N, C-alpha and C positions, 0 to 999 in steps of 0.2 A: 304074786307078780303081776297079774293082769290088773289087779285092782289099784296098784301102786302106780301103774303107766297111765291108767283112766285117770287117776288123781292129776297125775302131771299134766295131761292132756287137758283136762277141764281148768287147772289153773293156767296154763297158758291161755286157753280161748277167754278166760275171765279177764285175763289181764289185757289182752288184745281188744276185747269188747270195753275195757275201760280206756284202753289208749285212744280208740274209735270215739267215744263219748268224751272224753278230755279235749279232742281235736276239734269236736263240732260244737261244744258245749255252748259258745258263743254266736251260735245262729238266734238271730231274733224268732220268736214263735211267730208261724205264719198268721197273718189277719185276716179274720174271715172275710168272704167273697162280698159281703155289705159295707164292711168298714173300708175295703179298697174301692169300692165305688162311692162311696161318700166323700172319701180323702179326694178323689180324681174330680168329682164333682164339685167340690167347694174349692180346690184351686183354681180349676178352669172357670169358675163364675167368676172368684176373684181376680183374676188375669184380665178378664173383659170389663169385669166393671173399674179396673185402674187403667186398661188402656184400650179400650172398646172405640173412645172417641179419636185414637190416630187413623182409623179407617175412613173417616175425613178429609184427611192430609193428603197432601199433594207430594211431590220432590222436593228437598229443600236443600239449599247450599251444595254440596258434593255428592248429592245421591245420583244424578244423573250420569256422573262419573265414573260410576262402578255397576250401577243397574240397567240402565239401557245405552251403553256406548255402542259403537260401530260392531265391537267385537259381540256382546250380549245381545243385538239385533239380530244376529245369526242362529240364535236360536239353539236346539239340540246340536247344530253342527258345530256349535262354537267351544263344546264341552271339552274336545281332546287337546284344542289349542289354550284353553285355560288351565290347564294341568299340567301343558309343556311349556309355559312362559311366565315370566314375574310379573309382566304389565297387562291391565286389562284393558288399555288402550294404548296407543303410540305417543300421545298429549299428555300420558300420564307418568312418563319418566321421571320426572321432577316431584310433582306433586303427590304420587304414592310411594316415592323412595324404593319403585323397583320392588317392592314386598311380595311374597308368594302367599296369595290366601286365596287358594282355588277353590276352597270349597262355597264360600258366599258368592263368588263369581259364576260358579256353575250354577248356583241354585238362581242367580239371577237371569240366566241363559236357559234353563228350564222354564221358568215364569213366562220369559218373553216368547218361547216357543208355542207355551199353551195358551195363553191370552193377550199376547201384546203388551203394551205400554198401560198397565193398570194400577196407577200409585195405592188406590184403595186395596187392592188386592196382594199387593205387595206388604203391606203395612199389616194386612191380615195375617200373611206367612209369619211376619215378626212377633205379633200378639202368642200365635201357636208355639212359634218356637221360645217364647219367653213362660207360656204355660209348660212345657217338657222340661226348661231348664228348673222351674219353681218344684214341677212334679220330682225330678231326681233329686233336688236337693230334701226334701223332706224325706225321701227313701235312704238316703245316704245318712242324715241325721238320724232317722230312727233305727238304723242299722250301726250307728256310733253308740247311741244311748240306750242301749238295751235293757239296760237296768233304770232307767228314768221314767218317769210318768210321762204318758201320753201328750199330755199337755205340753210340756216342754218343748218337743220337736215342732208341734203344731205352731205353738205364739211364733218361734222363730221363724218358722218358714212364713206365715203371713205377714210378720212384720217386715222380713227381709223383701217380700215380693213390693212391699207398699213403698219403700223408702224412693223418696224423689230423685236421689239420683243417679238411678236407673232410667230414668226418660230419656236421656241421651242414646244409651244403649239400644232400647227399645222403638222409640220415636225416629229416630234416625237411620235410614235405611242402611246407609255407607257403613253402619257399627254392627251389621249382621255378624261379622265374622266374632266378634265378642260374644254373642251369643253360641255360637257353635264352638268356641274353644271352651266355654263354661261347659256347655252341655257333654261334651266328648270327655272334659277333665272329670267330671263329676261321675260319671257313667264308670270311667277308669278307676276311682276311688271306690265305687262300689264293687266293683269286681275283685280290686285289690283286697277289700275287707273280707270277701269270700275265698280269696288265697289263703290270708291269716286265719279266719277260721277253720278252714279243710287242709291245708297245706298240699292242696293240689297246683301243681306247677300249670296248668290250662290255664285257670284264673290268672297267674300272673302274667302268663304272656298275653293274653286278651287284655289285660291292667293295662299294658306297655302299648298295644296295638290302639286303643282307646286315646291313652295320651298322646302317640305320635299323630292322630287324626286331629287331635285338640291343637295341636303345636302348628299343624298346618293349616289349622282354621286361624290363628293368629298367634303372634308371639306372648301374647298376654299369657298365653297357658303355661308358659315356663315354671312360673311360681307351683305350679301343681304337682312337680318334682319334689319341691321341698315340704310340701303338703302331705305328700303322699308316705314320706318318710315320718312326719309328725304322728300322721293317723296311726302309722305300724308302732310308733315307740308308745303312745297313749293309750291305745286301744286294741293294739296287735295283740296275737296270741303265738307268737312265734319265738323261735331260740335264736341266739345272737348270729350264728351262722345262715339261718334262713332271712335273719333282714339284712345280712351284707350280701347274700345272692340277690335279694330283692332291689337293695341300692345300687348293686353293679347294673341289671337289667333295665332298671330307670334310666340309668347313666347312658346305656346303649342306646337307651329310646331318645333321650335328647339329643347324641349327638347325630343320630338317623333321620330326627325330624329335622334339624337346623342345617346339617351339613349335605345330606345326599342333595336336596334341590339345589345347592350351589355349588355341587360337583357336575351335576349333569345338565341344568339349565343355566343359560346366560343370564348373568344379572346385571343389568343396566349400572351405570354411574349414576350415582344421585348427589347433587349439590346443596349442601344445607343453605339455611337462610336466616340472615343475622335476626330480622324481624319475628322468624317463626319461635326461634330458641338462641340465644347470644351466647348460651354456655356453650354451644359447638366453637367457639370462637375465644372465649376465655382461657387465658392461661393460668390464672392466678387460684391455687389451691384452695385458700381461705376462702374467696369470694364463690367458688363453687362450692365449697361446702357449706357456706352460708346461705347459698341460693337451694341448697339442696334441703335445709333445715325449714326454710320457708316452705319449700314444696310439700314436704312431711306436716308441716303443720297446717298448710291449706286443706288435706285430706282431713284431717282431725276436726277441721273446722265445718267443712260442708257435710261430713258425715252427723255431728252434732246440731247443725242449723244450716240445713239445704235452703238458704236463701241468700243472695239471688242465685242463681243456676245461668250460666253463660254457655253458648256455644263454642266459643274461644278465648283462648286469653292469649298468649305469646308474649314476646317484648313491647310494652314494659307494663302490661298488666300486672305482670309477675316479673319485679325489679331485680336486677342483680344486686346481691347484698351482703353486706358484710358478716363476719361470723357473730361480731358484736352487737348486732341490730338487736334491741328489745324482743321482738316476737322470735329472733333466730334463738336467741337465750331461753327464752320459754320454751321453744321446742326442742330445747334439747334436755330440759328440765323435764317434760313431759314423757319424752321417748326415754331417755335415761330410767324413769320409775318405770314405764312398761315394761322396757327389757329388764330391767333388775328383777321386776316382779315375776316376770316370765321365768327366768332362770332360778330364782330361789324356791321358787314352787315347782320346776319342771318334774324333781326327782319324786315328789308326791304324784306327781300326775294328776292335777287338779282340773276341774273343767275350764275355771278361770284363765290359768294359765295356758291351757290349749286354745282357748279364743284369742288371747292376746299374740301367741305365736302365729295363730292364723292371720290375723290381720297385719302383723310387721312382714311374713313372708309374703305377703298377697300385695304388699305396697311398697317394698323396697324396688322391685325393678323401676318404678318408676319416681324415683326419688331424686333424679339428675345427677347422681354422684358421680356412679360409675360411667355413664352413658346418658348423655341428654336424650330427651324425649319431645316429639313434635308440640309445640303450642306450651311448652315448659309444664301445664297442668292441665290437667281436662276430668272431668266427671266419669267418663267411660273408664278411666283408669284406675278409680276404686272399686269398680262392681265386684270383682272377686273378694276383696278385701273387705267390702262391707258385711259379708256375710261374718265373718268374724267379730266385726263391732256388733252385730245384733245378738250373736250367741251370748256377748258379754254383756249386754245391754239387759236382756233378757235374764240371765241369771242373777244379776243385781237386782231385780226387780224381785225375784223370788226371795232372795236373802232380806231386801227390804222387809219383806213381811214374815220373817222366819221361817221361811218356808224350805225344805230341800227339795230341789229338783228330782233328784234321785228317788223321792220316797214315790213308792207305787200307790199309796192311798194318798190324796191330799184333803184335808176338811173343807165342805164347802165355803164355809168362811172365807178361808185363803185363797180359793178358787175365783171367788168373788172380788176380793180385793184387787188380786195380780190383774184378772182380767179387767175390773173397772177402772186401774191406772192406765192399762195398755190402750183400751178402746179410743180416748182421746186422742192418744197419739196416732194410733192408725188410721181414725177421721181428718187429723190435721196430715199426715202423708198422703191420703188418698185427696185432698182437696188441692194440694201442691204438686201432686202428679197430675191430675188433671187440668189444672193451668199450665201448666209446664207443656203437657201433650198439646195443648192447642197453640203456642208460641211456636213449636215445630208445623204447624200448617203448611207453611210453605217460605221460601227463602225470604221476601219480603218482611212477611209476620215476625219471621224470626229476627232479621236486622233490626227492624225498628223496636222490637219490643227489648233487645238486649244492648243496643249502640248507647242508651244513653248511660249505663253504667260500663263502658268500655272507652272511656276518653283517653287512658293512657295506654291501649292498645294499639300499635301502630299497625297491626295486621290486620286486625278487625275494622278499623275506621277505613284502611285503603281499602278492604274487601266490600265495604259498604258503598262508597262513592264511588267504587268500580261497577258495582252492580248496578246503583242509578244510571252512572254515564252509557251503561249498555244499552239499558232502556231507553234512556233520551236520545242515543244514536239510530237504534232501530225505530225511532218514531211510533215509541209506543203509546198507548193512552196514559198520559202523565196523570190524570186526575184517579186513577185507580190505584195510584202509589200513595196518593193523597198531598199530591203537590201541584202545584200552578206551572205556565211555562215560566213564570218570573222567580220562584222559590225553588225549582229543582235545581238549575244550575248553579245557586248560590249553596245549597246543602250538599252539593258534590264538590265543590270548592273548601265549602268550610269542614268537611271529613279528611279530604286530601291535606288540609292543611294541617288538622289534627294530626293525621299519622306522620309529617313531615317536621311537626314539631319536637314529636317523641324520638323521631330517628332520621333525621335530615338528609342522610344518603339512600333513603327508599328510592332507587331507580325508577321504578312502576309508579308511585305515587309521582314523582317528580313530572314524568312523561306525560300522564293522565290529565295530570293537573293542567300542563299546557295544552291539552288536547281539548278540554272544556274552555279555554279560551279560542283557540281554533276554530272549532267547530261549533259552538253556541254563542260566544260573545263575538265573534271575528275581530278579536283585539289581538293581531296578530304581533306585535311588539312583546306584549307580555307573555304570548305564548312562546315566542322565541328566546325569553329569558328561561324559563323552565326547560325547554329542550336543550340550552346549552348548558344549563346548569346538571344536567342529566348526562350529556358526553362528556361533561368534565369529571364526573363521579364517576363513569363507565364510558370509556371511547367506543368500546365493542357493543353497546346497546344499540341494535341495529334500528329499533322502532322509531328512534328519538331523530336519527340520520333522516327516517322519511319524512316524519313530521315536520320536521326544520325545514325540508326540501319544499313541502306544500305551504308553509310560511311565507318563505322567502319569494316563492311563486306569487304568492297573492298579493306580496309588497312589490312584486315587479322587478325584484333584484334577481334576474334569471343567472346571472353567474354565480353568485350562492348558491342559489337552489341546485345548479349541474354539481357544484364541488360536493352539496351533501349527498346527491344520488350517486355519485362517485365512490364515496365512502361506502353506500348500501351495496354497489354491485363488488366492490374490493373485498367486502365482507362474506357477501352472499354472492355468487359468480353465478349463479343461476335464477337470480331473480329478474325475471324476463321484465315486470314492471318498470323497475328501476330503469331499465334500457330504453324502454319506450317514452318513461318519462324525461330522459336526457333528450332525446330525438326530438320528442314533441318542444322542447325550449330551444334546441338549436334551430328547428323549422320555423320557431316565433320570430327567434335571432337572425333570421333570414341565410343562415348558413345551412342550406339545403347538403352540401357534400356531408359534413358531419352527422346532420340529422339520417341521410342514409346508411351511413357507415352504423350509427348505434341503433336501427332497425333492423338491420343485418345482423348484429349482434344480439337483439332482444329475438328474432325469428331461429337464429342458432340455439339458443338458448331453450327457446320455447320447444325444440324438438328433443332436449333432453331431459326435461323437467315438467312437472304442472304446475309450478310455483307462478301463475301469470298475475298476482296481484302481490300487493304490500301486506 
């Protein structure tokens, strides 16, 4: 009797042990400490070889808006405000769309608290973050590809790190939120795999936590929700019920990441801009679909041929396109093939099918079909999807030499051929990345490098001309911008006109072009022409009324100047400068009574507001 009981107990113990071994059988074997050290060192050196020259860069384009604005300059004291508000600064309500990105903003506040305004050190932080992103990428790949030769994830990682489309994410400090989103999203994937291998719910909870942090970092982390489910399907070791539980928890994490901040933190109103993305105003579904397909084709193109890379696109660099445009039709064929291949092979769980699914999942959110995105397209939008592209590329190179990547032993001849083919590509990627980093040295360098290829972009030409106009108005050393006193105003006018050629209703370009004639050329009639066109497009565009008042004043038409300033105070009752300007005009006309009246209104408004200038 005792013997039979012992046999049953032993059988149950062996069965339990077998269950434990089965649940944990997919854990990759631990790497030796020296292998870890070599891996970390190689990825660290490669990251600095790729992006070390960004340490010489300054701030560029919008970097100052998010790195060292008035809130970030409070240093450590700014951190509570950063996490409790959508905006990094008041003036960003429109330009930043009221986005909630506290992680990158908190990091900039910490940097300012530690060492003040030092762009080189901020770029160093970005390089370290890229190193961490690359390192977690390798460890995720190794955990996914436990039955594959180690050469396979190594080549994917180093090629992924080198792809030039990542330059915008690393070299532009404003885009640090993309790095945070990627790091936390991939960390969540690593812990999700631990859950899949061990069935320990703690890992699943940690995975959801990392995913929430990723989404708080940047909305681009949202595709990770789909990628997590893909990973569980292709590489997981879970029963259907466990997969459903994981999916429900990931869904709750999505809701928590995006809904909770909107409930408890006031989200400012954002006004879309036509020259940023005309699809915000386009109602024709077929035009939206055609432009969406062109956007998807753009991402395929820059991954296959990453040149030229540009800091901004917008309308009309990526034009509104019919569904029947040849490139839109080609995009349909390409993406239908990719989707069809993924679906046909998804049941077999092939690696190439997984890579295609990763790419499509990562890029879909930026296709402009469901929701238009800022600038229509951008290189940073393909950062996550590019890993799927590199996976597929390296896999196909292995297949080209009849080598199975999941073979634990690969002949030396095959290794030499595979590496020999990929090394030239790595060198080309490295050279393109280094050169692109140099373009991001500062705003002027970036603009002058990219603007020759952006003649069709209304926004880019307007930004460049506005940047030069600001320098001209501030009496900066024009020679440092590569212009003379004669050529700089003409260059400014040229690019404002290019912007208006693309989009004639651009009030900013109309008003600022008029400002060039007003301030630089002293051609007041020409200036009035553009100010009047501005107010015809938008009667509430206050700066144009201000400038029109100045132009009429210079022409000696005091009554017209007064009418313009009265429009200003009608739209901005607290604008003290407008009251004082009207008072000065009445004083010059000899009407002392009205002059005193408006001086009084100006002083009264000054007691209620700090707005004492135009």
